[in-house]
C-alpha positions as CSV (number, residue, x, y, z in Angstrom):
1,M,-4.9,22.5,27.0
2,V,-7.1,21.0,29.8
3,A,-4.9,18.0,30.0
4,A,-1.7,20.2,30.1
5,L,-3.1,22.4,32.8
6,N,-4.2,19.4,34.9
7,A,-0.7,18.0,34.5
8,G,0.7,21.2,36.0
9,V,1.7,23.2,32.9
10,R,2.0,26.9,34.0
11,T,1.8,28.6,30.5
12,I,0.0,28.0,27.3
13,E,1.7,29.7,24.4
14,H,-0.5,31.1,21.6
15,D,-3.7,29.8,23.3
16,T,-5.4,29.7,20.0
17,Y,-8.2,27.4,21.1
18,L,-8.7,28.8,24.6
19,D,-12.3,28.8,25.6
20,E,-14.3,29.6,28.7
21,E,-13.5,26.1,30.3
22,V,-9.8,26.7,29.7
23,A,-9.9,30.2,31.0
24,D,-11.6,29.1,34.2
25,L,-9.1,26.3,34.7
26,M,-6.2,28.7,34.1
27,I,-7.5,30.9,36.9
28,E,-7.9,27.9,39.2
29,K,-4.4,26.5,38.4
30,R,-2.8,29.9,38.4
31,A,-1.5,29.4,34.9
32,M,-1.1,32.1,32.2
33,P,-1.7,32.3,28.5
34,V,1.1,33.9,26.4
35,P,-0.9,34.8,23.2
36,T,1.8,36.2,20.9
37,R,-0.9,37.9,18.8
38,W,1.6,40.2,17.0
39,I,3.1,37.5,14.9
40,V,-0.3,36.2,13.8
41,E,-1.4,39.7,12.8
42,F,1.9,40.4,11.0
43,L,1.9,37.2,9.0
44,N,-1.8,37.5,8.2
45,A,-1.6,41.2,7.1
46,S,1.6,40.8,5.2
47,G,0.5,37.7,3.3
48,E,4.2,36.8,3.5
49,R,5.0,33.1,3.9
50,L,8.5,33.9,5.1
51,Q,9.8,30.5,4.1
52,M,6.8,28.9,5.8
53,P,5.7,25.6,4.2
54,D,2.3,25.8,2.5
55,Y,0.5,23.8,5.2
56,A,1.8,26.1,7.9
57,F,0.7,29.2,6.1
58,K,-2.8,27.7,5.4
59,K,-3.1,26.8,9.1
60,L,-2.1,30.4,10.1
61,I,-4.8,31.9,7.9
62,A,-7.4,29.4,9.3
63,I,-6.8,30.4,12.9
64,V,-6.6,34.2,12.7
65,D,-10.1,34.8,14.0
66,Q,-10.1,32.0,16.5
67,H,-6.9,33.3,18.0
68,R,-8.4,36.8,18.4
69,S,-11.5,35.3,20.0
70,A,-9.4,33.3,22.4
71,M,-7.5,36.4,23.6
72,K,-10.8,38.2,24.2
73,I,-12.2,35.3,26.2
74,A,-9.1,35.2,28.4
75,I,-9.2,39.0,29.0
76,Q,-13.0,39.0,29.7
77,A,-12.5,36.1,32.2
78,E,-9.7,38.2,33.8
79,V,-7.1,35.5,33.3
80,Q,-3.6,36.9,34.1
81,I,-1.8,37.2,30.7
82,A,2.0,37.4,30.0
83,V,3.5,38.9,26.9
84,G,5.9,36.8,24.9
85,T,7.0,37.0,21.3
86,D,7.7,34.8,18.3
87,M,9.3,38.0,17.1
88,F,11.9,38.6,14.5
89,I,15.0,39.8,16.4
90,S,16.8,41.5,13.6
91,G,16.2,43.4,10.3
92,D,13.2,45.6,9.7
93,H,11.2,44.1,12.5
94,W,13.6,44.7,15.4
95,G,12.0,46.8,18.1
96,T,8.4,46.3,17.0
97,N,7.4,43.6,19.6
98,G,5.7,46.4,21.5
99,R,2.9,45.9,19.0
100,E,1.7,43.0,21.1
101,L,0.5,45.5,23.7
102,A,-1.8,47.2,21.1
103,N,-3.3,43.8,20.3
104,L,-4.0,43.2,24.0
105,V,-5.7,46.6,24.3
106,E,-7.7,46.0,21.1
107,A,-8.9,42.7,22.7
108,G,-10.1,44.4,25.8
109,M,-7.2,45.2,28.2
110,T,-6.5,48.7,29.5
111,P,-3.2,50.1,28.4
112,F,-2.0,49.7,32.0
113,E,-3.0,46.0,32.1
114,A,-1.2,45.5,28.8
115,I,2.0,47.1,30.2
116,E,1.7,45.0,33.3
117,A,1.4,41.8,31.1
118,A,4.6,42.9,29.3
119,T,6.6,43.6,32.4
120,A,5.4,42.2,35.8
121,N,3.7,39.1,34.5
122,G,6.6,37.5,32.5
123,P,8.7,36.6,35.6
124,L,5.6,35.0,37.1
125,T,5.5,32.4,34.4
126,I,8.9,31.1,35.5
127,G,8.1,30.9,39.2
128,P,10.5,31.2,42.2
129,Q,13.6,30.7,40.0
130,A,12.8,33.8,38.0
131,L,15.2,36.7,38.2
132,K,13.9,39.6,40.2
133,T,12.6,41.7,37.3
134,G,9.4,43.2,36.2
135,L,8.7,45.5,39.1
136,L,10.2,48.8,40.2
137,V,10.9,47.8,43.8
138,A,14.1,47.6,46.0
139,G,16.1,44.5,45.3
140,Y,14.9,44.1,41.7
141,A,16.9,44.7,38.6
142,A,16.2,48.2,37.5
143,D,15.5,47.6,33.8
144,V,13.5,50.6,32.7
145,I,12.6,52.4,29.5
146,A,11.4,56.0,29.0
147,V,9.3,56.8,25.9
148,S,8.5,60.0,24.1
149,G,4.9,60.2,25.4
150,N,2.4,58.6,27.7
151,P,1.7,55.0,26.7
152,L,-1.5,55.1,28.9
153,D,-2.8,57.6,26.4
154,D,-1.3,56.0,23.3
155,I,-0.2,52.4,23.7
156,G,1.1,52.5,20.1
157,L,4.2,54.4,21.4
158,L,5.6,51.1,22.6
159,A,5.3,49.6,19.1
160,D,8.2,51.6,17.7
161,A,11.7,51.6,19.0
162,A,12.2,55.2,17.8
163,N,9.9,56.3,20.7
164,V,12.2,54.8,23.3
165,T,14.2,57.7,24.4
166,E,16.2,56.2,27.3
167,V,17.0,52.7,28.5
168,W,18.4,51.7,31.9
169,K,19.8,48.1,32.3
170,D,20.4,47.1,35.9
171,G,20.1,50.7,36.9
172,T,22.7,51.9,34.4
173,L,21.8,54.2,31.6
174,V,22.6,52.5,28.3
175,K,20.7,54.6,25.8
176,G,19.8,58.3,25.9
177,A,20.9,61.5,27.6
178,A,22.8,61.4,30.8
């Protein structure tokens, strides 16, 4: 990770072996980890190999605690984090990628910081070529969701698509009441 950051890499996906040295360097280089904790938790909790080769499943089991520790180090060091997924995009798991935010809160972020990591920080990983998204300001794409409660009180609301009551895409209501 140190070599990658010194070479100009702007994101480190999974950041399993992030330590204090890497956290400090990420701050210095204005790079971000993208932890994707949800998939680690899901695969570990389910015990499902999901067509994973034996060696990959054994590696997953071996890094569960290390990955959790790396997230906590990054959050304690106040490294800016972006949310990404290695999510299943169909079937029973569709709409559950909001669970990543609960993992960030469990690791030490406030609910507001976790929401910011999932919205405003993603475009920052791309740089100047990023679409104008992630903020509710004039000139940006108005992609917004409304949920059935206050995620600042219960971040778990964002983990279930059933709690999403309205969706606006580019300012146009595409789900929910008019």
